[in-house]
N, C-alpha and C positions, 0 to 999 in steps of 0.2 A: 502838478502831482507827479511823483516818480514812484514806480513800482519795480521792486527787485526780487527776482526769483533766485534764491540762493540754494545751497545744498540742503540745509536743515530748516529753512523757514522762508516765508514770503514777507517782505517789508513794504510798506507804503508810507510816504510822507507827503504832506501838503505844506508848501512854503509860499511866502509872499515874495515880491520882487527884490526885497532886501535880504532874503535868506532866512528870515525868521520862521521857525517851524510852527505852523498853526495846528497841525494834527499829525498823528502817527498811529499806525496799526501794524500788527504782526500776526502770523499764523504759522504753526509748525508744519514741516514737511517730513515725510519718512519715505523710505524706499526699500529695495532689496539689494543687499550687498553680499555677494558670495564669491570669494576669490576675485577674479578680474571682472566679474559681472556686477554692474551697478545700474539699476533701473528705478524709475519712478513712474507713477501713474499720471498722465496728463489731466485726468479728472481731478486728482488731488491738487494739481497746480491751480486749476480754476477755482476750486473750493477755497484754497488758501488766499488767492487774489481777492475773492469776494469778501472774505473775512477781514483781510488787512485793509482794504479800501474802506470797508464799513467802519473799522476802528478809527481810521484817519478822519473820516467825515464826522464821526460823533464828537471828535475833539474840536471841531471847527467853532470859532466864536459865533455867538448868535448874531443875526442881522445880515448874514451874507447871502444875497439872493442868487448869485452865480458863483458857487464855491470853487469850481475848477475851470480855468481858462484853457488848459491843455494838459495832456499827460503823455508820458513815455515809459516804455517797459524795457528792462534788461533781463537777460538770462545768463546761465552759466555757459561759458564758451565751449562749443563742440557738442552740446546736448541737442539731440535730434530725434525725430520720430517720423513715421509715415502716416499721412492722412488721405482721405478721399477728396473728391473735388469740392465737397461742401465744408471741409475742415474737420470732419469726424475722424477721431484717431483710429488707426488700424493696428497700431503697435504700441507697446510701452515706450516711454521716453528713455533712450540710452544716454546715460549721464556723461558728463565731460571726461570722466576717467575710466569709463567702461573700456576694457582692454581685450575684447574678444575678436576684434577685426584685424589681427596681426597679418594674416595672409592677404587680406584685401588691401591693406596698406602697402605691403610689399609689391603687389601687382600694380597698384597705382603709381608707385615710385618707378617701377620698370617702364611705365608708359609716360614718364617725364613729369609727373605731378609730385611736388615735394610735400608729402603729408606724413603725419605721425599716426601710429595705430589708434590713438584716442581721438583723432580728429573726426569731424562729422562725416566727411566723404567716405572713408572706409566703413564707417558704421552703417551708412545708407546702403552700401554694397552688401554688407553682412545681413541687414534686415531684408533686403530684396531676395537674398539667397535662402534665408531661413523661413521667411514668411512672404512668399510671392503674392502680389496683389493685382488688382484689375488695372485696366487701362487708365483710369482717372487718378491713379496714385500720385501723390505729391509729397516731396520732402518738405518738412516743416521744422523750423527751429523752435526751441522752447518759448521764446518771446513771441514768435509768429502765432503759435497756438492760442496764447492768451489774447493777442490783438484780434485774432479772428473771432473770438468769443465776445470781445468788446464791440466790434464793429458789425458782427452778424454775418461776415463773409470772409473768405481767405483774401489776404492783401499781399502786396509786395513785401519782401523782406528787406532788411538793411544790409549794407555791404560789410558791416562789422561782424554780425552773426554769420554772414555768408562766407567769410574768409576761410574758415576751416572746412567748408564744404567744397572748396576748390575754386572759389571765385577769384578772378584775376583783377586785383585792385589797380594795377598799372594800366591795363587795357580797359578797365571798367566794364568787363564783360565775362560771361561764363565761357570757359574754353571748350565749347561744345564738341569740337572735333576730337579732342583727347578724351572727353567724357564719353562720347559715343563708342570709343575704342574699349571702354570698360563696360559696355552694355547699358549705358545710362542715357535714355532718350531726352531730348530737349523738353518734352512735356513734363518731365519730372521736376524741373527746376523753376522756381518762382521768379518773377520780375524783381529787380534789385534797385533800390534807391539809396542815396547817401544819407547817413544819419542826420537828423534835424529836418528832413523832409516830411511832408504830410502824407500819412498812410490812409487816412479816412476819418470818419467821425464815429463816436459812440452811437450804436443803434438802440432801438427801443428795447430789445431783449437785454442788451448789455447794461442799459440804464436801469432796468427793473432789477437786475441781478446785483448791481453794485451801488446804486444810488448816485452815480456820476450822471449828470444831465445828458440826455440825448442831444446829439449835435456837437458835443465837446470834441475838438480836434485831437486825434491820436497821432503823435509825432514819432517818426522812426527812431528807435533807440540804438544802443550799442551793447556789447557784451559787458558782463559784470566788472571785469577788470578795467575796461575803459570808463565805465560809469564811476568807479571808485577814483580813477584818475581825475575825472572832471570834478568830483566832489572834493578832491584835495586842492584844487586850484592850480595844479602843476601843469600848466599849459604853455610855458615858455620853452624855447629850444634849449636843450641841455638839462632840463629838469626831469626828475624821476619820482615815481610814486611806488612805494612798496606796500602791497595789499596783503595783509596777513589774516586769513580766515581759516577755514578748514585746510586749505593749501595756500601756497605763497605765489603771488603774481607780481612781477615788476613791469611797469609801463613807463615809457619815457616819451619825449618829444624831440624830433629831429626835422631838419629841413629837407632831408632826402631819406629813402629807405636804407635800413641797415641790412646789408647782405650777409646771409649765413647759409653756406652750402649744405649744412646738415638739416636746416629747417627748424632748429631749436628755437631761434629767435625769428619771429614773424612780425609783419608790419600791418597795422590797421591804418585806415585813412580817416583823418579828422574831417568833420563837417566842412571846414574851410579849405580842405585840400592838402593840408600838411600831413605829416606822418607820425604815427604813434607805435614805435617798435616795442617789443616786450616778449616775455616768455612766462610760462606757467609751470612751476615746480610741483612735485608731488609731496613735498614736505609741508608741514604746517601745524596749526593748533589741533587738527584732527588727531595727531599722534598723542597729544596729551589726553584727549577724551578716550582714545583707544587703550592707553596704558592705565589711566586712572578715571574710570567712568563716573565714579561718585565723589571725586575730589572737590574740595573747596579751593578754587584757584587762588584767592587772596591769601588763604592760610599757607598754602604751599609756596607762594611767591615770597612770603615773609621769612620762610625757612631757607629758601634757595640761596640767599646771599652767603651762607656759611660754606658753600661749595663753589668757589670761584678760583680756578676752574673745578669742574666736577671730576670725581675719580673715574668716571666713565666717559667715553666719547661716542656720540650718537649721530647717525644720519637718519633723521626721523621721518621716513616715508610713511604716508598714511595708508597706502596700498601698493601693490606690486608695480614696478616700473617707474622710471624717471624720465621727464620730458625737458627739464631745464634746471641747471646749466649744462647738462649733457643728456644725450639720448641713450637710454639703456632700458629697453622693455622688460628685461629680466631682473633688474635691480630690486633688491629687497631691503627692508629696514636694517640698519647696521648698528650693532652695539658692541663696543670694544671696552673691556674692563668690567669690573663688578661694582655697581653702585652700593654705597655703604648703607643706604636707607632709601625710603620712598622719596624723601626730600632731595636726596642726592640724585636719584633717577629723574625727578622732576626738573632739577637744575640742568641735568645733562640734556634733556629734551629742549628746554628753552635755549640753551647754548648751541645745540645742534642746528636749530632753525637759524640762529644768528650767523653761524659759520656758513651755512648754505647761502644765506642772503649775501654774505661777503663774496662767496665764490661766484654768485650770479653777477654781481657788479664787476668782478674781475673778468668774467667772460665777456660781458658787454664792452669793457675796455679793450679786451683782446680783439674784438670785432671792429674797433674804432668808433664806437658810439660815444658822443660827447656826454660828459657828466659834470659840467661846470656850473650847472644850475642847482637850485635847491632840491633836497631829497625830503620827501614827506612820508609819514607812516599813516596808513589807514587800515580798515578792516577790524574785525572783532578783536584780534590780538592787540590792537593799539589801545584797547581799554585798560590794559595792565600797565601802570606806571613803571613798575619794576622791570618788566620785559622791554618796554620802550627804551629805558636807560641802558639796559644790558645790551640790546642790539646796537644802540648808538655807540657804546664803548667798543664792542667787537668790530664794528665797521670803522671806527676812528674818524667819524665825520659828523658835522652838525646836521641835525634833523628837525624838521618842522612838523608840528602836530596841529592839524586843522581843528576848528571848532566843532564841526560835524563831519564824520568821515564815512558815512555809509553810501553804498552805491545808489540807493533810492534817491538820495539828495542829488547825486550826479544826474540822474534821469530827470529830476525836477528842473535842474539848471538847463538841460538840453531841451526840455519841453518849453521853457521860457524863451530860449533862443529860437526854437522852431515856430513859436507863436508870435515872434516879432517883438519881444520885450527888450531885446538888445541887438545891436547890429552884428556882433560876432559872438561866438561861444566864449571866447576869452573875456569879453566885456561882461557877459552875463555872469561868468564865474567870479570875476573881480567884484561884482556887486553883491553876489549871493553867498560867497564862500568866505568865511572868516578864519583867522589864525588863532589858535588857542594858546600855544606857547612854543618855545624853541628849546631843544635839548643840545647840550654840547658834550663831547666825549671827555672822559677822564683819561689822560695819557697813560697813567699807571695801570689802569684796568685794561686799556687797549693792548699794552705790552704783555700783560698777564695772559691774555687769550691768544697771543700770537702762536705760541708753541702748539697748543691743541688744534688750532686752525690748520697749520702746516702739516700736522700729523694726519688730520682727516684728508687733506688734499693728497698726501702720499698714499693713504689707504685706498682712496677712490681710484687713483692712478694704477696702483698695484692690481686691483681687481679688474682692470681693463674697461672700467666705466668712463673714467675721465681721460680724454685724449692727452697724450704727453705734452704737446705744445701749450695746451690750456693750463695744465699743471705748472709748467715752467713759467708761464706768464703770471700766474698767481704768486709764485715764489718771488719773481722779480718785483712785483708790486708791493709785496710784503717787505722786501728789503728796502725799497724806496720809502715806504711809510715809516719804517723803523729808524732810518737815518735822517728823516726830515725834522 
């Protein structure tokens, strides 16, 4: 079983060793979003997990005496709260894009820790300043909180969720000396294990609440972006997965870390010790919901092809601040030109995400990250055939669409690996992840979108958000693609 705590919902899936989905469940999540503030209630996470797991188990074919061999949980990257020693929440959960810890992030960077304002470490500092707690306070990631409810006690965290809390993946340790300089004691930080390790077993209370049998192993998970990467099957060196949900996340596979002095690109550690570099942008499908909350996406997609390219140019940030492919905490959504209609505006948003995706890949190339493997699309946005082809054409490269693309499946694959169903994570993914189809770019459409892409690059550079060398590299790659 895989459980995925997203921004707007909790998903749970139950799959067999060959990847066939035996059951699935979902429950909505809501929170408070006011300017740079974005919070959710940890109690809502647990209620959602109980409902989603219940739905997955109800779908199970009859006659299964032990329905769950193991489970793993993923959460949104950088989402964190404070709990007491028993796992009881002391604060709300500060979500992955909560931007109130700008001053704390600046202080952490002064002390040699490369963090962004939306990362978990500065948020913990902000929480401790705003809501001082007792001596038994403990930082807890979103997935950790759910695991503690399943097992009945606080457990170790995994190195993937711990990355944005300052964990040093190269040394495989918390940098306690630097953290102490920020006023953060060792007692605040949990033990860390590698993803795929065993965190504990479902306890009696967790079993009663969810229906998962007591004693079921709970396997250390990864962040939602890594989970989607596993679900895509993109686990070979040089392969990349683009996860389009509320926001956009790109994750790849390399044999060594990708170094980025700005901290825009960061590196997760795979269960087998390899490296999973990537970055999380603030653009995504959330911009569509923000602009057109009651829209029928399929109907608007059918109209969008009339506007290729759109009469407007958009950088579709969901909320204030950008994290990838450049760091600009004060960046805001950008709209150049006047859409002729709602359909034209919709088209501009779709294209804006595609242009940002292309710039992300250009930035990764600027850093020397290999891209000679397959590119896959996953996430809720990949359910739109029109948008998939549009993004393929803007990028000008072949794209693979997996059979199932949700992060919950990635956690089911990781749970299978952690339970010993396969010798490696890649072997488990090969067995459990299937390919739906392959998309190939239309050269004429790729050429049509080149001018608006370069115009957007220029505007981002002019505003001082996109560094000059990165903009120059994007233009060089565009020239190379145009003449190839």
